[in-house]
Structure formats: structure tokens, C-alpha cells
N, CA, C and O atoms as CSV, one atom per row, in Angstrom:
chain,resi,resn,atom,element,x,y,z
A,1,VAL,N,N,116.072,119.927,86.020
A,1,VAL,CA,C,116.019,118.580,85.735
A,1,VAL,C,C,114.704,118.241,85.341
A,1,VAL,O,O,113.892,118.953,85.931
A,2,LEU,N,N,114.026,117.191,84.348
A,2,LEU,CA,C,112.828,116.776,84.276
A,2,LEU,C,C,112.062,116.229,85.241
A,2,LEU,O,O,110.857,116.478,85.287
A,3,ASP,N,N,112.767,115.283,86.274
A,3,ASP,CA,C,112.542,114.558,87.245
A,3,ASP,C,C,112.039,115.276,88.557
A,3,ASP,O,O,111.298,114.772,89.402
A,4,LYS,N,N,112.627,116.663,88.576
A,4,LYS,CA,C,112.455,117.339,89.949
A,4,LYS,C,C,111.551,118.349,89.405
A,4,LYS,O,O,111.541,119.244,90.251
A,5,GLY,N,N,110.801,118.668,88.456
A,5,GLY,CA,C,109.731,119.504,88.242
A,5,GLY,C,C,108.389,119.515,89.013
A,5,GLY,O,O,108.263,118.959,90.104
A,6,ASN,N,N,107.459,120.137,88.425
A,6,ASN,CA,C,106.318,120.413,89.240
A,6,ASN,C,C,105.297,119.155,88.568
A,6,ASN,O,O,104.753,119.201,87.465
A,7,ASP,N,N,105.220,118.077,89.537
A,7,ASP,CA,C,104.198,117.017,88.881
A,7,ASP,C,C,102.845,117.417,88.332
A,7,ASP,O,O,102.333,116.948,87.316
A,8,GLU,N,N,102.301,118.390,89.168
A,8,GLU,CA,C,100.751,118.915,88.750
A,8,GLU,C,C,101.127,119.277,87.309
A,8,GLU,O,O,100.407,118.750,86.461
A,9,GLU,N,N,102.165,120.115,86.837
A,9,GLU,CA,C,102.300,120.446,85.400
A,9,GLU,C,C,102.362,119.159,84.492
A,9,GLU,O,O,101.625,118.960,83.527
A,10,ILE,N,N,103.146,118.492,84.852
A,10,ILE,CA,C,103.265,117.097,84.128
A,10,ILE,C,C,101.996,116.247,83.839
A,10,ILE,O,O,101.742,115.730,82.750
A,11,PHE,N,N,101.056,116.155,85.223
A,11,PHE,CA,C,99.880,115.441,85.119
A,11,PHE,C,C,98.930,116.174,84.066
A,11,PHE,O,O,98.284,115.527,83.242
A,12,SER,N,N,98.894,117.345,84.135
A,12,SER,CA,C,98.130,118.244,83.277
A,12,SER,C,C,98.601,117.864,81.733
A,12,SER,O,O,97.743,117.426,80.966
A,13,LEU,N,N,99.665,117.996,81.381
A,13,LEU,CA,C,100.241,117.644,80.124
A,13,LEU,C,C,99.597,116.178,79.772
A,13,LEU,O,O,98.816,115.996,78.838
A,14,LEU,N,N,100.092,115.075,80.751
A,14,LEU,CA,C,99.530,113.849,80.356
A,14,LEU,C,C,98.368,113.667,79.884
A,14,LEU,O,O,98.064,113.068,78.852
A,15,GLU,N,N,97.386,114.423,80.988
A,15,GLU,CA,C,96.006,114.171,80.772
A,15,GLU,C,C,95.542,114.860,79.489
A,15,GLU,O,O,94.597,114.427,78.830
A,16,SER,N,N,96.209,115.901,79.172
A,16,SER,CA,C,95.537,116.647,77.659
A,16,SER,C,C,96.220,115.471,76.553
A,16,SER,O,O,95.525,114.978,75.665
A,17,PHE,N,N,97.341,115.191,76.702
A,17,PHE,CA,C,97.797,114.187,75.502
A,17,PHE,C,C,96.760,113.007,75.495
A,17,PHE,O,O,96.302,112.601,74.427
A,18,LYS,N,N,96.437,112.522,76.569
A,18,LYS,CA,C,95.430,111.225,76.821
A,18,LYS,C,C,93.976,111.703,75.962
A,18,LYS,O,O,93.376,111.078,75.088
A,19,GLU,N,N,93.721,112.814,76.459
A,19,GLU,CA,C,92.255,112.802,75.649
A,19,GLU,C,C,92.454,113.381,74.203
A,19,GLU,O,O,91.756,112.936,73.292
A,20,ALA,N,N,93.335,114.309,73.977
A,20,ALA,CA,C,93.624,114.398,72.573
A,20,ALA,C,C,93.903,113.664,71.507
A,20,ALA,O,O,93.626,114.072,70.379
A,21,PHE,N,N,94.466,112.531,71.716
A,21,PHE,CA,C,94.824,111.546,71.121
A,21,PHE,C,C,94.016,110.210,71.394
A,21,PHE,O,O,94.451,109.248,70.760
A,22,GLY,N,N,92.979,109.971,72.172
A,22,GLY,CA,C,92.490,109.016,72.687
A,22,GLY,C,C,93.033,107.875,73.171
A,22,GLY,O,O,92.562,106.774,72.888
A,23,PHE,N,N,94.173,108.054,74.018
A,23,PHE,CA,C,94.796,107.091,74.552
A,23,PHE,C,C,94.054,106.726,75.943
A,23,PHE,O,O,93.347,107.546,76.528
A,24,LYS,N,N,94.271,105.493,76.387
A,24,LYS,CA,C,93.728,104.770,77.332
A,24,LYS,C,C,94.160,105.552,78.612
A,24,LYS,O,O,93.438,106.075,79.461
A,25,LEU,N,N,95.631,105.494,78.528
A,25,LEU,CA,C,96.366,105.902,79.729
A,25,LEU,C,C,97.874,106.561,78.849
A,25,LEU,O,O,98.421,105.980,77.911
A,26,VAL,N,N,98.237,107.650,79.342
A,26,VAL,CA,C,99.613,108.215,78.977
A,26,VAL,C,C,100.540,108.429,80.131
A,26,VAL,O,O,100.076,108.822,81.201
A,27,PHE,N,N,101.851,108.191,79.986
A,27,PHE,CA,C,102.750,108.084,81.123
A,27,PHE,C,C,104.087,108.527,80.860
A,27,PHE,O,O,104.557,108.639,79.728
A,28,LEU,N,N,104.698,108.782,81.948
A,28,LEU,CA,C,106.210,109.497,81.719
A,28,LEU,C,C,107.030,108.750,82.792
A,28,LEU,O,O,106.813,108.945,83.988
A,29,GLY,N,N,107.916,107.945,82.378
A,29,GLY,CA,C,108.996,107.443,83.247
A,29,GLY,C,C,110.277,107.870,83.266
A,29,GLY,O,O,110.834,107.808,82.170
A,30,PHE,N,N,110.976,108.318,84.241
A,30,PHE,CA,C,111.997,108.834,84.441
A,30,PHE,C,C,113.253,107.617,84.563
A,30,PHE,O,O,113.165,106.623,85.284
A,31,GLU,N,N,114.358,107.937,83.731
A,31,GLU,CA,C,115.471,107.331,83.730
A,31,GLU,C,C,116.120,107.210,85.008
A,31,GLU,O,O,116.323,106.123,85.548
A,32,ASN,N,N,116.448,108.328,85.494
A,32,ASN,CA,C,117.285,108.320,86.689
A,32,ASN,C,C,116.593,107.788,88.127
A,32,ASN,O,O,117.336,107.147,88.870
A,33,SER,N,N,115.317,108.005,88.521
A,33,SER,CA,C,114.601,107.696,89.566
A,33,SER,C,C,113.783,106.168,89.478
A,33,SER,O,O,113.508,105.331,90.337
A,34,GLY,N,N,113.562,106.243,88.110
A,34,GLY,CA,C,112.530,104.961,87.968
A,34,GLY,C,C,110.957,105.468,88.237
A,34,GLY,O,O,110.108,104.577,88.214
A,35,ARG,N,N,110.568,106.662,88.458
A,35,ARG,CA,C,109.408,107.027,88.777
A,35,ARG,C,C,108.520,106.947,87.663
A,35,ARG,O,O,109.126,106.918,86.592
A,36,VAL,N,N,107.229,106.899,87.569
A,36,VAL,CA,C,106.551,106.899,86.611
A,36,VAL,C,C,105.227,107.526,86.964
A,36,VAL,O,O,104.469,107.129,87.849
A,37,LEU,N,N,105.045,108.535,86.177
A,37,LEU,CA,C,103.767,109.392,86.471
A,37,LEU,C,C,102.662,109.004,85.273
A,37,LEU,O,O,102.956,108.865,84.086
A,38,LEU,N,N,101.500,108.880,85.775
A,38,LEU,CA,C,100.432,108.206,84.994
A,38,LEU,C,C,99.289,109.344,84.846
A,38,LEU,O,O,98.948,110.022,85.815
A,39,SER,N,N,98.743,109.495,83.597
A,39,SER,CA,C,97.510,110.372,83.228
A,39,SER,C,C,96.398,110.470,84.161
A,39,SER,O,O,95.607,111.411,84.099
A,40,ASP,N,N,96.291,109.426,85.130
A,40,ASP,CA,C,95.231,109.268,86.124
A,40,ASP,C,C,95.847,109.596,87.226
A,40,ASP,O,O,95.462,108.999,88.231
A,41,ARG,N,N,96.748,110.418,87.360
A,41,ARG,CA,C,97.368,111.010,88.563
A,41,ARG,C,C,97.929,110.117,89.510
A,41,ARG,O,O,97.668,110.428,90.672
A,42,LYS,N,N,98.671,109.025,89.352
A,42,LYS,CA,C,99.121,108.271,89.947
A,42,LYS,C,C,100.220,108.268,89.819
A,42,LYS,O,O,100.560,108.606,88.684
A,43,ILE,N,N,101.373,107.925,90.784
A,43,ILE,CA,C,102.613,107.901,90.770
A,43,ILE,C,C,103.110,106.414,90.985
A,43,ILE,O,O,102.616,105.806,91.935
A,44,LEU,N,N,103.948,105.839,90.269
A,44,LEU,CA,C,104.548,104.581,90.436
A,44,LEU,C,C,105.864,104.972,90.921
A,44,LEU,O,O,106.472,105.929,90.442
A,45,ASP,N,N,106.321,104.231,91.883
A,45,ASP,CA,C,107.977,104.427,92.093
A,45,ASP,C,C,108.773,103.050,91.833
A,45,ASP,O,O,108.270,101.935,91.695
A,46,SER,N,N,110.075,103.385,91.801
A,46,SER,CA,C,110.850,101.998,91.471
A,46,SER,C,C,110.710,100.788,92.191
A,46,SER,O,O,110.893,99.660,91.734
A,47,LYS,N,N,110.267,101.184,93.713
A,47,LYS,CA,C,110.365,99.759,94.590
A,47,LYS,C,C,108.788,99.205,94.416
A,47,LYS,O,O,108.576,98.072,94.850
A,48,SER,N,N,107.717,99.905,93.833
A,48,SER,CA,C,106.465,99.076,93.588
A,48,SER,C,C,106.388,98.712,92.090
A,48,SER,O,O,105.554,97.867,91.767
A,49,PHE,N,N,107.158,99.254,91.163
A,49,PHE,CA,C,107.074,99.010,89.496
A,49,PHE,C,C,108.558,99.267,88.987
A,49,PHE,O,O,109.302,100.212,89.252
A,50,ALA,N,N,108.767,98.213,88.222
A,50,ALA,CA,C,109.996,97.964,87.899
A,50,ALA,C,C,110.230,98.390,86.354
A,50,ALA,O,O,110.583,97.533,85.544
A,51,LEU,N,N,110.058,99.511,86.031
A,51,LEU,CA,C,110.047,100.387,84.578
A,51,LEU,C,C,111.202,99.848,83.975
A,51,LEU,O,O,111.066,99.126,82.987
A,52,LYS,N,N,112.447,100.124,84.480
A,52,LYS,CA,C,113.299,99.679,83.662
A,52,LYS,C,C,113.534,98.153,83.090
A,52,LYS,O,O,114.354,97.823,82.233
A,53,ASN,N,N,112.665,97.366,83.740
A,53,ASN,CA,C,112.749,95.927,83.413
A,53,ASN,C,C,111.825,95.575,82.171
A,53,ASN,O,O,112.044,94.573,81.490
A,54,LEU,N,N,110.654,96.558,81.881
A,54,LEU,CA,C,109.851,96.526,80.879
A,54,LEU,C,C,110.404,96.472,79.273
A,54,LEU,O,O,111.208,97.326,78.898
A,55,THR,N,N,109.963,95.499,78.424
A,55,THR,CA,C,110.686,95.357,77.329
A,55,THR,C,C,110.301,96.814,76.444
A,55,THR,O,O,111.104,97.116,75.561
A,56,TRP,N,N,109.284,97.580,76.622
A,56,TRP,CA,C,108.851,98.805,75.722
A,56,TRP,C,C,109.660,99.706,76.256
A,56,TRP,O,O,109.961,100.633,75.503
A,57,TYR,N,N,110.131,99.719,77.387
A,57,TYR,CA,C,110.972,100.811,78.013
A,57,TYR,C,C,112.319,100.642,77.341
A,57,TYR,O,O,112.835,101.498,76.623
A,58,GLN,N,N,112.893,99.355,77.665
A,58,GLN,CA,C,114.431,99.029,77.094
A,58,GLN,C,C,114.132,99.458,75.724
A,58,GLN,O,O,114.826,100.387,75.311
A,59,GLU,N,N,113.244,98.975,74.931
A,59,GLU,CA,C,113.621,99.180,73.583
A,59,GLU,C,C,113.404,100.549,73.103
A,59,GLU,O,O,113.974,100.956,72.091
A,60,ALA,N,N,112.422,101.437,73.941
A,60,ALA,CA,C,112.457,102.906,73.418
A,60,ALA,C,C,113.777,103.500,73.587
A,60,ALA,O,O,114.246,104.242,72.724
A,61,LYS,N,N,114.516,103.151,74.865
A,61,LYS,CA,C,115.834,103.824,75.100
A,61,LYS,C,C,116.812,103.547,74.024
A,61,LYS,O,O,117.747,104.338,73.896
A,62,LYS,N,N,116.710,102.445,73.169
A,62,LYS,CA,C,117.577,102.245,72.170
A,62,LYS,C,C,117.386,103.088,70.827
A,62,LYS,O,O,118.174,103.019,69.883
A,63,THR,N,N,116.321,103.840,70.852
A,63,THR,CA,C,116.053,104.471,69.693
A,63,THR,C,C,115.782,106.069,69.986
A,63,THR,O,O,115.630,106.515,71.123
A,64,THR,N,N,115.741,106.936,68.671
A,64,THR,CA,C,115.411,108.593,68.927
A,64,THR,C,C,114.101,108.647,68.415
A,64,THR,O,O,113.582,109.758,68.304
A,65,LYS,N,N,113.466,107.624,68.079
A,65,LYS,CA,C,111.815,107.879,67.503
A,65,LYS,C,C,111.127,107.144,68.138
A,65,LYS,O,O,111.455,106.330,69.001
A,66,SER,N,N,109.819,107.485,67.605
A,66,SER,CA,C,108.675,106.734,68.448
A,66,SER,C,C,108.544,105.429,67.852
A,66,SER,O,O,108.875,105.123,66.707
A,67,SER,N,N,107.935,104.546,68.899
A,67,SER,CA,C,107.751,102.988,68.505
A,67,SER,C,C,106.316,102.402,68.920
A,67,SER,O,O,105.525,102.915,69.712
A,68,VAL,N,N,106.188,101.380,68.305
A,68,VAL,CA,C,104.893,100.626,68.621
A,68,VAL,C,C,105.338,99.297,69.415
A,68,VAL,O,O,106.356,98.722,69.030
A,69,TYR,N,N,104.606,98.785,70.519
A,69,TYR,CA,C,104.900,97.641,71.123
A,69,TYR,C,C,103.793,96.748,71.683
A,69,TYR,O,O,102.991,97.122,72.539
A,70,GLY,N,N,103.819,95.539,71.125
A,70,GLY,CA,C,102.512,94.981,71.581
A,70,GLY,C,C,101.894,94.143,70.273
A,70,GLY,O,O,102.627,94.002,69.294
A,71,PRO,N,N,100.671,93.641,70.261
A,71,PRO,CA,C,99.812,93.731,71.743
A,71,PRO,C,C,100.618,92.747,72.765
A,71,PRO,O,O,101.367,91.820,72.456
A,72,TYR,N,N,100.312,93.135,73.880
A,72,TYR,CA,C,100.552,92.304,75.070
A,72,TYR,C,C,99.609,92.400,76.344
A,72,TYR,O,O,98.641,93.160,76.309
A,73,GLN,N,N,99.833,91.779,77.258
A,73,GLN,CA,C,98.925,91.910,78.439
A,73,GLN,C,C,99.411,92.991,79.594
A,73,GLN,O,O,100.513,92.967,80.141
A,74,SER,N,N,98.420,93.884,79.830
A,74,SER,CA,C,98.962,94.766,80.626
A,74,SER,C,C,99.510,94.406,81.967
A,74,SER,O,O,98.994,93.345,82.320
A,75,LEU,N,N,100.291,94.832,82.794
A,75,LEU,CA,C,100.585,94.430,83.905
A,75,LEU,C,C,99.678,95.200,84.960
A,75,LEU,O,O,99.780,95.059,86.178
A,76,MET,N,N,98.856,95.959,84.370
A,76,MET,CA,C,98.201,97.200,85.418
A,76,MET,C,C,96.754,96.507,85.714
A,76,MET,O,O,96.267,96.299,86.826
A,77,ASN,N,N,96.101,96.154,84.245
A,77,ASN,CA,C,94.822,95.330,84.505
A,77,ASN,C,C,94.460,94.178,83.491
A,77,ASN,O,O,93.280,93.866,83.329
A,78,ASN,N,N,95.389,93.604,82.870
A,78,ASN,CA,C,95.259,92.551,82.518
A,78,ASN,C,C,94.720,92.433,80.878
A,78,ASN,O,O,94.523,91.420,80.206
A,79,ASN,N,N,94.576,93.794,80.539
A,79,ASN,CA,C,93.733,94.033,79.187
A,79,ASN,C,C,95.008,93.798,78.329
A,79,ASN,O,O,96.134,93.867,78.820
A,80,HIS,N,N,94.770,93.515,77.018
A,80,HIS,CA,C,95.640,93.324,75.948
A,80,HIS,C,C,95.707,94.821,75.141
A,80,HIS,O,O,94.728,95.394,74.660
A,81,ILE,N,N,96.964,95.257,75.118
A,81,ILE,CA,C,97.234,96.735,74.716
A,81,ILE,C,C,98.319,96.695,73.842
A,81,ILE,O,O,99.104,95.760,73.680
A,82,LEU,N,N,98.300,97.973,73.194
A,82,LEU,CA,C,99.537,98.597,72.460
A,82,LEU,C,C,100.028,99.824,73.191
A,82,LEU,O,O,99.393,100.795,73.603
A,83,THR,N,N,101.394,99.523,73.254
A,83,THR,CA,C,102.073,100.960,73.891
A,83,THR,C,C,102.855,101.787,72.841
A,83,THR,O,O,103.809,101.241,72.287
A,84,TYR,N,N,102.607,102.742,72.603
A,84,TYR,CA,C,103.334,103.736,71.712
A,84,TYR,C,C,104.314,104.551,72.646
A,84,TYR,O,O,103.796,105.087,73.626
A,85,ALA,N,N,105.594,104.695,72.464
A,85,ALA,CA,C,106.652,105.149,73.269
A,85,ALA,C,C,107.746,105.700,72.654
A,85,ALA,O,O,108.154,105.255,71.581
A,86,MET,N,N,108.288,106.662,73.243
A,86,MET,CA,C,109.371,107.371,72.488
A,86,MET,C,C,110.259,108.190,73.565
A,86,MET,O,O,109.772,108.993,74.360
A,87,PRO,N,N,111.399,107.924,73.491
A,87,PRO,CA,C,112.489,108.709,74.377
A,87,PRO,C,C,112.608,109.957,74.289
A,87,PRO,O,O,112.353,110.580,73.259
A,88,ILE,N,N,113.041,110.510,75.438
A,88,ILE,CA,C,113.163,112.103,75.890
A,88,ILE,C,C,114.530,112.342,76.183
A,88,ILE,O,O,114.968,111.947,77.263
A,89,TYR,N,N,115.307,112.960,75.341
A,89,TYR,CA,C,116.633,113.332,75.707
A,89,TYR,C,C,116.690,114.854,75.898
A,89,TYR,O,O,115.924,115.665,75.376
A,90,LYS,N,N,117.647,115.102,76.672
A,90,LYS,CA,C,117.775,116.714,76.978
A,90,LYS,C,C,119.363,116.653,76.756
A,90,LYS,O,O,120.097,115.815,77.281
A,91,ASN,N,N,119.753,117.628,75.932
A,91,ASN,CA,C,121.492,117.844,75.667
A,91,ASN,C,C,122.056,116.430,75.683
A,91,ASN,O,O,123.033,116.133,76.370
A,92,GLY,N,N,121.317,115.450,74.796
A,92,GLY,CA,C,121.966,114.366,74.563
A,92,GLY,C,C,121.751,113.181,75.673
A,92,GLY,O,O,121.978,111.989,75.468
A,93,LYS,N,N,121.306,113.708,76.790
A,93,LYS,CA,C,121.078,112.475,77.737
A,93,LYS,C,C,119.676,112.111,77.989
A,93,LYS,O,O,118.786,112.927,78.231
A,94,LEU,N,N,119.537,110.870,77.918
A,94,LEU,CA,C,118.320,110.148,78.102
A,94,LEU,C,C,117.634,110.677,79.631
A,94,LEU,O,O,118.220,110.600,80.710
A,95,MET,N,N,116.444,111.148,79.445
A,95,MET,CA,C,115.792,111.775,80.603
A,95,MET,C,C,114.569,110.543,80.901
A,95,MET,O,O,114.188,110.319,82.050
A,96,GLY,N,N,114.130,109.937,79.935
A,96,GLY,CA,C,112.924,109.161,80.334
A,96,GLY,C,C,112.262,108.870,78.808
A,96,GLY,O,O,112.554,109.225,77.666
A,97,VAL,N,N,111.286,108.088,79.372
A,97,VAL,CA,C,110.438,107.736,78.045
A,97,VAL,C,C,108.905,108.277,78.111
A,97,VAL,O,O,108.332,108.017,79.169
A,98,VAL,N,N,108.374,108.787,77.415
A,98,VAL,CA,C,106.821,109.027,77.621
A,98,VAL,C,C,105.977,108.157,76.365
A,98,VAL,O,O,106.314,108.031,75.188
A,99,GLY,N,N,105.021,107.732,76.919
A,99,GLY,CA,C,104.338,106.605,76.180
A,99,GLY,C,C,102.816,106.788,76.387
A,99,GLY,O,O,102.399,107.575,77.238
A,100,GLY,N,N,101.993,106.066,75.611
A,100,GLY,CA,C,100.486,105.640,75.678
A,100,GLY,C,C,99.990,104.289,75.272
A,100,GLY,O,O,100.325,103.594,74.313
A,101,ASP,N,N,99.210,104.099,76.119
A,101,ASP,CA,C,98.379,102.594,75.888
A,101,ASP,C,C,97.205,102.871,75.223
A,101,ASP,O,O,96.548,103.884,75.462
A,102,CYS,N,N,96.827,101.860,74.226
A,102,CYS,CA,C,95.651,101.602,73.644
A,102,CYS,C,C,95.165,100.302,73.602
A,102,CYS,O,O,95.763,99.297,73.216
A,103,THR,N,N,93.907,100.409,74.077
A,103,THR,CA,C,93.272,98.840,74.148
A,103,THR,C,C,92.557,98.596,72.715
A,103,THR,O,O,92.001,97.524,72.477
């Protein structure tokens, strides 16, 4: 299962995408646990961060393609950002959403 893998491998991928595409932050949120891994190597859990309540996450879950949300004010640092997000499916089941923020 994607959410029970090696966090170090996921962090490395997120960091690579951040650098390659010029994002301010790249992240992967997991549907089952609500955990979010960030490209700055932080982990947000469902107790401290309500991933499933965020509009960009809810909207990304409704589609099978990438989408853009914003601009809106970031909960992390109050900057105005655009979020690019795309759902991740495995065998037709939603595993989570990967995304990136641009300021």
C-alpha cells in the first residue's frame, strides 16, 4: 500500500519534483490515513491538519486529471498560492492526491 511505504523514498521523489518543476512546495496526501508528506521533509497527520476538508483535495478526488486551484491564502504561511493537484489511483481505488504549490 502506498501509505505504508518508505517515507524516505517518498521525500526524495517530492524533493526531486519540487526542484525539477520550480514548485515552492510539493506534497502527497493519503486518503486512508490523512497523512501528508511534504517536500521539506515534514509530515502532517490528520490530528493536526485536516487534509480531507481542503477544497483542492476534495476537488482533486472528483477527477482523474490534474487541476489548478487558487489563488488563495495558504494555511501554512499566509502567502497567496496556486495549487496544482492530481489524484493517485491504484487498481481503480483512490490512494491520495499529489500536489505542488506556486507563489
